[in-house]
N, C-alpha and C positions, 0 to 999 in steps of 0.2 A: 563635483562640489562636496565640501566637507562642512563640519559644524562651524568652524571658524569663519569660513567664507559666507555661510548662510547668516551668521550673526552680524558680520560687517554689512551685508546687503540690507538686513532688517534695520540696522542702525542708520545707514545712509538714507533709506526710505523714510524712516521716522524723522530724521533731520529735515529733509525736504518738505515733508508733511507739516512740520512745525512752522517752517518759514512761510509756507503758503497760507496757513491759517493766521499767522501774525500779520501778513500783508493784507489778508481779507478783513481782519478786525480793525487794524490801525491805519492802513495806507489807502487801499483801493479795493472795494468789494469784487470778488472773483465769481465766475459762474459756478452755480451749484454742482454742475457736472464735473468740473475740475476738482473740486474739493471731495466730492463723493468718490471719484475714480482714485484719487490719492489715498483715501482711507481704505478702499478695497485692496489696492496694491500693498499697503502696509499689512493688512490682515493676511494676505497670501504669503508675504515674506515671513511673517511671524509663524504661520503654520509650517512653512518649509523648515524654519529654524527649529521649531518644536519637534518635528519629525527626526531631525538629526540629533537634537539634544537628548531625546528620549527621557524627559524628566517630567514628573507629574506637576511639579512647581511651575515649570515653563508653560505647560498646557493650561494650568489654571489661570495664569496671567494672560495668556493668549485668549482664553475663553472670556475673560473679563473685558478685553478690548473688543471682541466680537459682540459681546452683550451690549456694550455702550453704543456701538454702531447701529445694531438692530433697534435698540430703544430710541435712539436719536432720529434715525431716518425712517423707521417703520414702527411708530408707536402703537398703532392699532394691532398690527400683527404680533408685536412683542408680548401682548397680553395673553396670546394663545400658548405661550411657552411656560406659563405659570405652573402647569402640571409637572414640569420637570423639576422645578425648584421645590415643589411640594413633596415629590417623591423623595428627593434628597433629604428634605427636612424630616420626613417620616422615618427614613432609614437611620438618620442620626439619632432621633429620639429613642429608637429601640435599644440603643447602647446604654442609656443612662443607668437603669437599675442594676443590671448585671455587672457593669464596669465599676460603679461605686461600691457595690457589695464586695466584689472579689478583691479589689485593690485595698480597701479599708481593712477587711478581715486579714488579709495577708500582711499588710503593714503593721497592724496591731499585734496579731498573734505571733508573728515571726520576730518582731523587733522590740516590742514594748514590754517584755517581761522584766520588770525592774529588779527582780531577785537575781537575774543573770547579768544585767548590764549596770546595776548599781547606780552610782552618782551620774554616770554618763547619760542615763535615760532621762532623768528629770532636767538635767542641765540642757540637753539638746532640745527637749520639748519646750522648755522655758525660752530659750534663745530663739527657736523657730517662731513661736507665737509673738514675741516682742518685735522681731524684725518684720514679719508679715503684717503686723498692725501698722508699723511705720509705712510700709508699702501701700497699704489700704488708704491711709490718711493722705499720702502724697498724690495718689490717683484721684481721690475726691477733690483735693485742693486744685489740681490742674484743670479738671473738667469744669469745675465751678468758676475758674478764672477765664477759660477760653469760651465757654458756652458753645461748644462745637455742634451740639444738636439743635440749638435754637434757630428758628427761622426757616425750617424746612416747610414749604407750602404743601400741605397734604390735600389731594383732591377729595371732594365730598364723597365720591363713590367709594373711595378706599376707606374713609372713616366709617361708612355704614357697614363695612365688612368686619370692623373690630368688635370683639365680644363685649357685652355689657358687664362691668365689673362691680360687684357689691362691695362697698367700702368696709374695711376690717379695722377693728380696734387693735391696740397693742396686745391685749389679752388674747385676742383671736390668733394673732401671729405666733404667740408662745404656745398656745394649745396645738396649733398646726404642726409644731415640731415633733409632737409625740404621736407615734403610729397607733391608729385605732385598729387597723388590719393591714398587715404588710402587703398582702396581695392587692388590696384596694389602693394603697399608696403607689404601688408599681403601676397599676392600671391607670390611675389618674395622673401619674407623672409628678407626684409631690416628692421633691428631692429630700427635704430635711428629715421627714420621718424615716426614709430609707437610710440616710446617713446615721441617725440615732440608732436604728435597729442594727446596722452593720457594726457600729462602734461597740455596742453592748455585746453583740455576738462575738466580735473579735476578742474583747476582754474575757468573756466567758470561756472561749476556746483556749486562750493563753493560760487559764487557770487549771486546765486539765493536764493529766500526765501525758508524756510523749506518746505512749501507745494509743491512747484514745484521741489525742490531738492530731496525730499525723494524717489519718485518712481525710479528715475535713480540710486540713491545711493544704494537703496535696490537691484536693478537689478545687479549693479556692484559687490556688496558684495556676492550675490548669484552666480554670474558668477565666482568670485574668488574661492568660496568654491567648486563649480563644478569642476573647473580646478585643485584644490588640490586633489579632489577625482579621477579625470581623471589621474593625475600623479601617484597616488597610484596604480591604476589599471595597468597602463603601467609598473610600477616598478616590478610587478609580472612576467613580461616577461624578466626583466633585467638579471637574471642568464643565459638565453639562448642567449641574445644579447651580454652580456659580455663574456661568454665562447666562442661564435663563433668569436667575435672580436679579442680576444687574440689568438685564434687558427689560424685565418687568418694571424694575424700580425707575430706570431712566425714562421708559415709556410713560409711566404714571406721573413721575415727578419732574421730569426734564433733567437736563445736564447740570442744573444748579446744585442738585444734591451731591454731585461729585466734589463740589467745593467744601461742603460740610464733611464729607468723608476724608478729604485731604486734610482738613482742619483736625479731625479726629486722629488721623495718622500722625500728624505733627505733634498733637497734644500728647499722644502716647510716647513718642520718642523723646520729647522734652521731659516728660515725667520720669521715664526710665533713666535718662541721663542724670536728672536731679537726684534720683534715688541712689544711683551709684556714687555720685559726688558727695552728697550730704550724709548718707547712711553707711554704705559699704566701705568706702575708702577710709573714713575715720575709724570704723571697726577694725579694718586691716592694720591701720597704723598704731592705734592706741589700745585696742583690746587684744587682738591676735598678736600684735607687735611683730609683724613679718616684713621682710624686704619686699617692697611693693613691685619693683621692676622684675625681680625673680618670680614673684607670684603671677604677674601678667604673662611672663614667659611660660610658666607651668600650665596656665589655664588656656593659653592661646589656641591650642589644637582642639581640646574638647569643646570649647565655646564655638569655634568655627564649624565643627561637625554639627553641633546643635543648631547653629544658625542656618546651615545649608539644608538640614533634614527636617527642621522644625520639631524635633523629638529629643527630649533630654535623655531618653533611654539609649539612643544610639551613641551618645557621648559618654555613657557610664564607664565602660571598660577603660578608656583612655584617662578619664578623670580619676578613677581609682589608682591607676598605675602612676600617673604624674604626681598626685598628692602624696603617695607613699614615698616616691623619690624626692619630693619636696621637703619631707621631714615629719609627716603625720604617720604615726604607727599604724600598721595594718589593722589591728583590732579596733582602732578608732575610726579610720577612714571607711572600713567595710560596714560599720554600723551607721555612721552619721550621714554619709551621702545617700545610700538607699532609703534610709528613714526620712531624710530631707525631701526625697522625691514624692513622699506622701504628705509631709507636714510643713515643708518650707518652700512653697512656690511663690517666691517674691514677685517675679515678673507677671505670673498668672493672676495673683491677687490684685496687683496694681491695675492690670488691664481690665479685669472683671468689674472692679469698683468703678473705673472710668467709663467702661462701655455700658454698664447698667444705667448710669445717670444719663449718658448720651441717648439711650433708648427712651428714657422718660422725657428728656428735653425734646427729642424729635416728635414725640407724641403729644407735646404741649402740656405735659405734666411738670410740676415743680415741687418735688418732694423736699421736705425740710432736711436740714443737715442731720438731725437726729434720726429721721427715717432713712437717710442715705447710710448712716453708720450701721443701722440695724440690717439693711440690705447687705452692706459690706461684710459684717460679721457672719451673716448667713453664707455669703460667698466663700469666706475663709473656711467654713466647714465643708461646703459642697464641692470645693475645688480640690480637696485632698485626694491624692492618688492618681491624678490624670496627667502627670508630667510626661509619661512615656508615650502618650498618644497624640500624634499631630492633630491640631485643631480640635482637640477634645474640649477646649475652653468654650467653644460654640455650644456644645452640648449643655454645659453648665449654665451658660448665659440664657439659652432658650428656656431651660427649666426654671431659672430664677425669674425670668420675665413672666412665665405662666403663674408662678407662685405669688408674685406681687401685683398681678393684674396689669402688667405692661403689654402693649401689642407686640406682635412678632414681626411686623413689616420692617421696622428699622433694622432688625437683626439680619433680615434678608438683604438689606442694603450693605450691611457690614461684611457679608460674605465675600464681596468682591475684593476687599482689601485685607481680609483676615490673614491671608498668606503672609503679607508684608508685616503685619502686626505680630503674627505667631513667631516669625524669625527673631524679632527683638525680645519678646517676653520669654521665649525658651532660652535664649542666651543668658538673660538675667537670672533665670532659674538655676542654670548651671553655675554661674559666677557665685550666686548666693550660697549654694550647697558646698562648693569647693572651699569657700571662705569659712563656712560653718565648721567644716572638719578641722581647719586650723585653729579656730576659736576654742573648740572643745579640747583639742590636744594641748593648747596653751593652759586652759583652766585645769586640766588634769596634770599639768607639769611634765608632759611627755613630748612636747614639740622639740624636734631636733634642729636647732638653729644652724648648726654647721652644714647639715644637708641642704637647708634652704639657701644659704649663702653660696654654696658650691653647685647649686642646681644648674644643669645645662640641658637645653632642649635637644631632642634628637634630630 
């Protein structure tokens, strides 16, 4: 047997399982033993396929299916698996402070010296913030239209586990941005003070001469690389954490929550599609003024790499190469795209704004649009620099939920489908940054239209 055969077997078993459950639901009830056996056979076929596929993504999706089965058929036992999801949650939380500090310091100290980059610096930062603001607004609009998190029935036992939150005024939220003690902020997991400290630290480092700047910059770059590897190691535990999280969730809340999660997934994909159609395509046509078909041809490969790996970092080499061949000068593309990985996370910003409101809706809270905007603006700050790390958005979402007094249990539910959402938002991050390089090149009057028109994919 090989990977292809194992995949076909899993697909055939899934098709049979779907037919049996449709017959059970709409035609004639079938014995529980028949349905249970069909689900077990599907899980076995998926496990065999995952062994041949040797992909973390496949194992995470398989673990999600196993978690649904355990939560559905063994709800009492599923609650004993909560320790696995808690271990995964703790491991993810350890990444927050060093990851944000290192990526922000490197992003600012390496790239944001305006004396060196001149007009390109402020033009890029202005463009990034305007476009990510549009992404934020579209995310909030769609989640408020679909109300994907509304209607989840939460058991009383689970509600009792939620921490009591003291209401905060808008002045309190502003005060919370400023660090009283950076070690205290790291210990308490308060993200915004860490971000502010890192930004000021990065600006201060950028103002030093090269001799004094280099050791700290090298340390920050090394720390960032270590945290990326740290994240990769943790993600090997992801199937256990995800499977346990979805099992606990389904066991607590029943299969109905999957309908809410499917609605969240559909909401995200619709919002990202709308963002591309309403924002990015008009920018490409009327601001960058590039041939759209050739641009799609140029970004097709880096976007597919980002989609498959859920990491923008893995698509960076091909994105740089193709954009230079597309007509963006090397000095511009090598500045804009890496800087965009810190400051221009369109897909991630849209997802985080949408997911944070989903968490509030699931918990029965209904923040005003002004409050949602404040949360969204906070997310725009805290999400800087995480594009290279698969599923790092979960880290930011967890930290944001803690900061604004939202419970963590809806995020545990999101774990199960985060892989599917990460694929889409990472792809949009790459599309947004490759387009940004074209926009800045056009504004600088250095875009090569002849190269763009003659671009041919390899």
